[in-house]
Structures are given as C-alpha cells and as structure tokens.
N, C-alpha and C positions, 0 to 999 in steps of 0.2 A: 580446457582453457576457457576461462570466463572473460568476457569483454564487457566494459561498462563505460558509459559516457556521462558527462556533466556533473560528476560528483567525485571528490577526491578520497572519500571513505564511505564504504557501504556496510552498515552493521550486519546484514544477514550474510554477506560474503565473508566478513570477518568470522562470523559464527561458523560458516561452512568450513573455513580453513581450520578453525579450532577443532571441529569434529573430525576432519580428515587427518589432522595431526594426531588426534587421540586414537583413531582407528588404525591408521597406518596402511590402509588398503586402497587409497585413492591419491593420485598425484595431481595437484592443482597448479595452474599457472594463471596469471592475470594480465590483461591488457587494459589500461585505463586511458580513456580519451578525456583530457582535462586541460584547462587553460593555464594551470600552474602545476608545479610538482606536487602530485597527490600524496596524501598521508599513507595510502596503501603501499607506496614505495618503501616505507619503513616497516609497516605492520606485517606484510606478507613474508619478506625475507627473514624476519625475526622468528617466524614459524617454519622456515625451511622451504618456502615456495617462491618461485620466480614471479616478479612483477615488473612490467615495462610500461613506460609512459609514452603516449603519443599526444603531442601538443594539439589541442583542439579548442577553438573559440566558437561557441554556439551563436555568437552575435553575427558571425560570418558563416552561416550554416552550410550553404551549398558548397562554397569553396572549401570549407573545413572538412566536409564529408568526402569530397573528391581527393583532398590531400591525404586524408587518413587511410583511404582504400589501399594504396600500394604498401604503406607501412604495416597495416594489418596483415596483408598477404605475406610480406617478408617475414614477420614474426612467426606466422603460422608455418611457413616453409622451414624455418629454423627449428621450431619446437616439435612439429609433426604430432600434435595431440590427436587422440582418438575421437575426442568430442570438442566442438566449439559451441559455446553457449552464450547467446546474447540476451540482454535484459531490458534495454530501452530502445526506442526507435532509432535514436541517433547512433547507437553502436550496432544495432541489429541490421539495419539496411546495408551499410558497407561491410559489416562483419560476415553476413551470410554470403554475400557476393564474393568476398575475398576467400572465404572458406571453400566455396565451390571451385574457384580457380586453383586453390591449393590442394584440391581433391582430399579434403578432410573427410574421414569416413562417416562421421555423424554430425549433423548440423541441427542445433536446437535453439529456439528462442522462447523466452517467456513474454507473453503479451500482457503488458502492464497498464493498458488503458481500455476502456469500454467504448471505443468508437470516437476518439478525439477528432480524427479527420472526418469521419462520417458526420459528426455533429457541427464542426466548426470550419473545416476546410475540405469539403467533399471532392475538390479536384485532385487531392492527393491520395484518395482512397486506393487508387491503383498501385501505389507504393506498398501499402499494407498487403495487397494481394501478391505483389511481386516478391516480397519477403517470404510469404508463405510458400511460394513455388520453389524458392531456392533452399528452403529448410526441409529436413526430413520430418521434423516434429515441431509443433507449436504447443506451448504449455499455457493454458488458461489458469488464472489464479482464483477464479470463481466460476460457477455455472452461468452467471450472468454474462461474463466475458465469452465463455464458450458458445452460448446461444447467439451472441452478437456475431462472432466470427463465422459461424456456420450459416446463420439465417440471413445476414446482411452482406457479408463479404464473400460468401460462397466457398469457404474453405472446406475441403474434404473432411467430414466428421472423423474418419479414421486417422487423420493426421493430428487431431487436437486432443491432447491429454489434459488432465485436470490435476493440478497440485496446488493446494492452498498455500498462501504465505504462512510463515511460522514466526513465532516470537518465543524467547526463553521464559518459561513460566516463573522461574525463581525471581525474576526481576519484577513481576507484577502481582505476585501473591503475598508479598510482605509489606506491611505498612508500619510507619514509625509514628507513635502517638505524639511525640514532641514536635515532629515536623507538621503533623496535622494541626496541632494547636497553633503553631507559628503561622501556618497558612490561613487559618480562620481569622486570626488577629490582623494579618496583613491585608486581607480582603474585606474586613469589616463584617464578618459573618456571625460573630458571637451574638446569640439571641435571635438570629434570623433563620428563616427557612420556610419551606424546603429549598434545597440548593441543587441547581442543575448546571451542568457544564458542557462545554464542547472545546476540543483542541484541534484547531485547523488553521490553515492559512486564510487570510481574508481575500478570497477570490470568488467570483460569482457562483460557480457550481458547487461550492462547499455548503451553500444554503443558509448563510447567516441571516439573510433577509427573512427567511421562513421562521427562524428562531425569534427574531425581533417581533414579527407579527404574532407568533404564539405567545410571547411574553406579554404583549399588550392585552391579549385576551385573558391570560391566566392571572395577572395581578389584580384584576377586578374582583376575583374570589379568593386570592391568596396574597394579601397585601405585603406579607413579609417574605415572599418568594424572592430568591436571588439567582441570577444567571451569570456564570463565569464564562467570558469569551477569552480564550487562551490562544493567542497567536498574533501575527503581524501580517501585513500584505497590502497590495495596492488598493483593495476595496475598503480598507479600514476607515478612512475619512468619510466615505459615503455611509457606512454603517453607523458611525458616530453621529452624523447629521440626522439620520433617521431616528436614532435613539433619542436625541434631543427634541426632535419634532414631536415625538409621541410622549415626551415627559417621562422617560424610563431611566433617567440617569441614576436614580437611587436603587434601581432594581438590576441593572446590567453593569457588571464590573469588567472593564477591559484590563486584563492582567499582563499583557505582553507575553512573550515566551516564558514558560516556567522551566526551571532547570530540570533536565531529564531525570536526575536522581530524586527529585521531589515529586515526579509524576505519580508513582504508586500511592503516595500519601495524599496527593491532590484528589485522586479518585476516591480515597477514603472519606473525604469530607462532602462528597456528593450524594444526594438521594437518588439521582438518576443522571444518565449521560444521554445527550441529545445528538443524534447523527442525522443531519438534515440535508445531505448531499443530493443534488439533482441527478447526478450519475457518478458512480464510483466503481472502479474495477475490483477493488478489494475492500479497503478501509481499515488500515492498520490500527488506528486509535480506538475505534469502537471495539475491535477485537481485544485490544489491551484492556479496555474498560470492562468487558465481559470477564476476562481472565482475572481482573481485580475484584470481581464479585459485585460490580455496580449494575443495577438494572438499566437496560438500554432501551430508549425509544428511538426507532430508526425509520427512515424512509425506505421504500422497497428498492434497494439497489445493492450491487456488489455482493460480497459474501454474507451480508446480513440476511439475504434470502436463503442462504444455505444453513445458517446457524440459528436463526431466531424462529421458534415456533410461537406464533402470536399468543400471548397470554400465559405461556408456559415458561419460556426461557428469555422473555423480553416482550416488547411491544413493537409490532410491525404495523405502521400506519398505512392507509390505503393509497394516499397520494402525497405529492410533494407540495405542501402548503402550510402556512401558519395555522390555519384552522384545524387541519388534520393533526398536526403536531400537538396542538393544545388539547385536542380530544384524547390523543394518546397519553399525554401527561396526566390528564384527569383520570383516565383508566388506571394508570400506574398507581396514583395516589389512593385509589379505592381498593387496591389489591395488596397482597403481602409482598412488599418490595424486596425485603431481604431474601424471601424464598425465590422470587424471580432471579435475583442476583446469584444465588447459589446454583440454580438450574443453568443459568447462562454460563457460569464459570465451568461447570461440568462439560458443557458442549464445547466451549472454547479450548479447554484442555485436551479434548478428544480430537478436535479438528485443526487447531492452530498452534499446537506445540511445535517448536522448532525441530525437534527430533523427528516428528512426523513429516515435515517438509523435507528435511535432509534425506530421510530414508526414501521418500517418494521420488526424489530426483535420482538417487543412486539406483533404485530399481528401474527407473526409466532408462538411464544410460546403459545399464547392463543388459536389459531386455533388448534394446535396439542393437547393441553391439553383437548380439548373438544371431541377428538376422543376416543372411547372406546378401551380398550385392549392394549394400547401402552406399558403398563408395562409388558405385557406377551410375547412380540415379542422376538423371538430367532434368533440370527445371523446365526444359522445353516439352518434355513428355510426361513429367510427374503430374499427378492430379492436383 
C-alpha cells in the first residue's frame, strides 16, 4: 500500500502500477491525501488497483494530519497489506503511526528531503526521528540524504537503505528536430550561443541567484551566451529584478513552464544544463538532462554526488556560488562537451533507469518480508 499526500497524480507511482500490472506478481493499493478528488482515483482502478481518497488540506496542516490518521488506520485495517510505504512527510508521519497501530508487518518510507526541518525548522526535527522509530526501513534517494539521516538525525545505519529515484529512459533519449527548431525560434536562440538552461521552481534553494551571478560573469567573455530559466514560482519577480539590475535581459530568457512533451527536445538545444541548488535530496531534472545526453554543471548536492565524476561524466563545482558555477561552465566550454554528455548518459542509464528503481524497491520489500518478527517490532524499543 502506497500513501501519498499533496499531489493528485504521481508519475513514478503510475509507472510502478504499470510495471506491477505487467509483471503480475505484486498487488498494489493507494491512499491519496489531497484537497480534491485526485486523478489517481481514475488512473489506478483502470490498471486493476484500489485507490482511496482521504480529504486533506495542507493549509490546515496540523488539523489535517490528525484527521487523516484514523482514516489511514481504517483503510489499512480493511486492506491488511504486507507493506505500507510512505513517500512525503505529510503522509509518512500519520501513515507510519497508523500502520503501527494496524500492526502492518512492514513499514517503509522514502526520505524525499535532505534536511528541510534541520535547515529551516529545527524544532520539528524530532518528528523526522519519530517517523524513523515507527518505520522498519527508511529509503534514502541519494547518498547525500543517507549521510544526513545517519550523521545529523542519528538514524540507525542498518535501517537506512539506498534506492535512487528512476525515470523512464524512452522519454528522455529521443529528440524531435522540428520541436527543437520551434523552441529555438520561440526563445530567440537562432544565431546565439552557447545555450545553457535550468528547469526548476523559482524558490531560494534552487539556486537561481547563483545562475544570475554566473551569467553576469560569463557574458563578459561570451556575449552571445543565452540562459533559459524554465519555471515559475514565488521568487520569480525577485530574480527578474536582479536580471534587470545587472543588465542581463538580453541574455536570460524566462520561458515559463515548458510542456513536458517538449522537454527532451528542450534539452537538445542546450550546450549545458546548470544545476545550482543549495541543497537537493535527489534532483530529477538534472538526472533527466544527463539521460538526454546534455553535459551537466552541478553544485555538490543530492544524487549529483553519486552520478557525476568531475571532468568525466559532467562538471561538479566545489561550492554553491555564481563564481564557482561560472568557472565550471568555462571548464565545460574548454572540454569535449558531447563526450561529457555521452558519459553522463551512460551513468544516468545505469543509476536512474525506472526499472532499476522498481526492482530496488521490490527486492527491499521481499527481503524484509523474509525476516521473522517484523510485525512485532515496537518503536519504543527499536533502534
């Protein structure tokens, strides 16, 4: 049983369901905590799997979590799954507690952040530790997250497994030349270059300020360089003001969100992808860029630390700053960019293929279900 909060449709859970339907050896069910009827209520039954909706409003978080708890327990008592798997904090906190009260044999959660409470709300770190006590296993999506959980939150290393997130390769390894030409014209890139891009929400820890500072340095030596900022978010106006202040309006293009079907071709018009996050548990988009064969310049965070060998499969800068990013881009421009892109693609296909992720979770479930006594573990005595 997968539980998920704050989203009505989750691509990798849909992919999981497609794989389970294909293989026929795993029975899935889903509990979705969302403020309106989620799309998964139609997606999952169409593949033969149960899906139930628990109304949840994250704007009234504390009350919502308390109200969700008995409903989670009730659905678990009815379904009696072998495994309950949480994915985000808002579903994992009540989900692990409800699963313990329901005496579910195996309780697992995926840790999807690299210390949000630790960095921004330290008084709530105890809840992250509480979740770990109620679970039999915690899954880190990168070694960066695993190190944080063990080193800073004191989670037992034996309890923390590592399964990278995965994406379907077929989606990101095919480009459409007509779409690439259309995007070049749309963004005014004909005759310009080199072109660098980033796809992310405009929020502070995604590092847009670092990219603006890097662009300010780079255009002094590369006057035709262009930077695509693909996204929306609460920090957008602040970033636009900074771009205007530095006179970079001809060099930085705000694209808004690009249609997901166009993203593989969008990668195809880039000479490099910039991943500038201050902290990132995994980093889906840079992994997609690597799989698309685009050389990546990344800050040292998330699964970039697992996938990028500096100067071989991408560029890993030493610090999170515009100066460091600019130096990384200059290094990329002096190297064989297409070769770095090919090397990066090979690593991404090995580490981040959805099939690898799905198999990793299945192996984890089956391995844990073979251990005796898991249903009797008590969070008061568990490490």
